[in-house]
N, C-alpha and C positions, 0 to 999 in steps of 0.2 A: 639718691640719686637708684639705689639699691632697692628700694622698698618699691618705688615706682615700676621697674622691670619684673620685679615679683607679684605685682597685682594681678597683670594677664594669666600668669600662671594658677593661681587660686581661685580666679575666677572658674578658669576652664574646668578647674579641677573639682570645683562645686557644681556647676553645670552638667557635667557627666555625672557625678554621683546621684544626682536628682533624677538624670535619665533612667541612670539603673536601678534605682529603687523604684519608679513609676512604672518600670515594665515589669519589674520581679511582681508587685502590687498587682498587677492585671493579670499576668499569669495567675497568680495565687487564687483571685479572687474567680477567674473560669475554671480553674482547675488544671488548669495547663502548665507543662513545665518550661523554662527557658528556651524550648526549642518547640513548644506546642504550636502548630498551626492551625486554625479552622479549618475543616473539610468544606471545599468551595463546588459548586456545581460542574464547575469546569473540572476540575480533577476527579469528580463521579458522575458520568451522564443518569446514571440510576438512582440519585438522592431523590427524584421526583416519583420513581418507581414504575416509571412506561419506558418501553426501549425502543430499540430501532429498528423496523420492521422492514428494511432493506432485503430483498433476497442477494444481492452484493457486496452489502457491510452491515451486517446483523450484530444488533446488541440487544443480547437476552439478561432483562433485568431480574431477578432473582430477590423477591422482597420478604426479606428475612426480620420483618419486625415483630413476629406472633411465631409461636410454635408451631402453626399451619402454614406452609411457604406455596407461593404461587410464582409464576413466570411471566413475563409479559416481553415480546407476544410468546402465546399459545397456541398451537404449534409453533414452532420457528419454520417459516419456509425460505431455504436458501438455495441460489444456483450453485451448480458445482464446480463451475468456473465463472471466473470475475466477465462482467460482459466488456469491460476495459482493456485488460491485458491478457485475458484467456488463460492466468492461472487461478489454484484453490483457493476460493473464498476464505477468507479467515473468518471464524465464528467467535464473540466474546460473551460472556457470561460473567456481570457482575452482581456482588448482593448491593442492594437499597442502604444498609448500614457500615459497609466496608467491613462486614464479620467473614471470618474464613469461610471457603466454599470451597468443595471439590466437585468435578465433575466426571463420571465415570460413562464412556459411549459407549454402544455397542461394536461389534468390529464390524471393518468393513464399511465403517462413514466417514471418520475422520482418523486423523494423523498427527503428529506433532501437540498433544495435548498436554497443557503446561498450565498449571496451578501456580498461584502465588496469593497469599493474602484472601483478600476479596475478590480476586478479579482468575477467569480461566479463560483457553485460548486452545484454539483447534481450527486445523485447516480440511477442509472438505475433500475427500477423495474423489477426481472426475469420472464420471460414466465412462465406460467401455463405448467405443464405436459403435457396437450392434446393440447398446443395452438403450432404451426405451422409457420410457413412464417414468415415476418418481420411487425413488428409495426412500421407505420409512425407516427410522432410527428410534427406539427407544434409548434412554438415558436415565441414570442418577443424578440428582443434585443431592448434595450432601453438605452440609453444614451444622455447627455446633450444636443446634437444636433442634433439627428433622431432616428428614430426606422426601424428595421429590421423586418422579418417575414421568415427565412430560416426554414430550416427542418433539424430532426435527425430521423435517420432509426435504429431503436433494433431490433437485429436480433438475433436468438439463437446463443450460444455459439457451436462450435467455426467454425461458416460457413466462417469465412472472414479471411483470411493472414493477417500477419504483413506486413505492406508495408516494401520494402527494403529500405535502406537507399541512 
């Protein structure tokens, strides 16, 4: 009777050991550790190299796959405030590879610049009531491989329509 109760425990231990060994060998074959997760398109919208040109929610993709950087879209055209809630617009920059990036924006264009790993974010500075036209903002993108100096154009809301998908 004692042997019959022990059998389910032995089977459970054997199955658990096989699962652990299978997972470990799969991670070793792909170069990942026990917690390695393959990057997905959902986690990096720039994995395809194309950004989102929305003037209310721009995503700027920094193509860092070679030593010659490029960005998409270029230039970034963004509203000073969002059409939906009239708050400053958040601009996002992301590298295609997920590699480190830093963005240095000219004074008077954005605030709250934050860079972590392969992503930077900043908020636009709204136009003053009497201010008309556009504000051209030079900035530097700095990666481990190169530096690039594209433009951001901040325009009064809501002068630029959303792009069609």
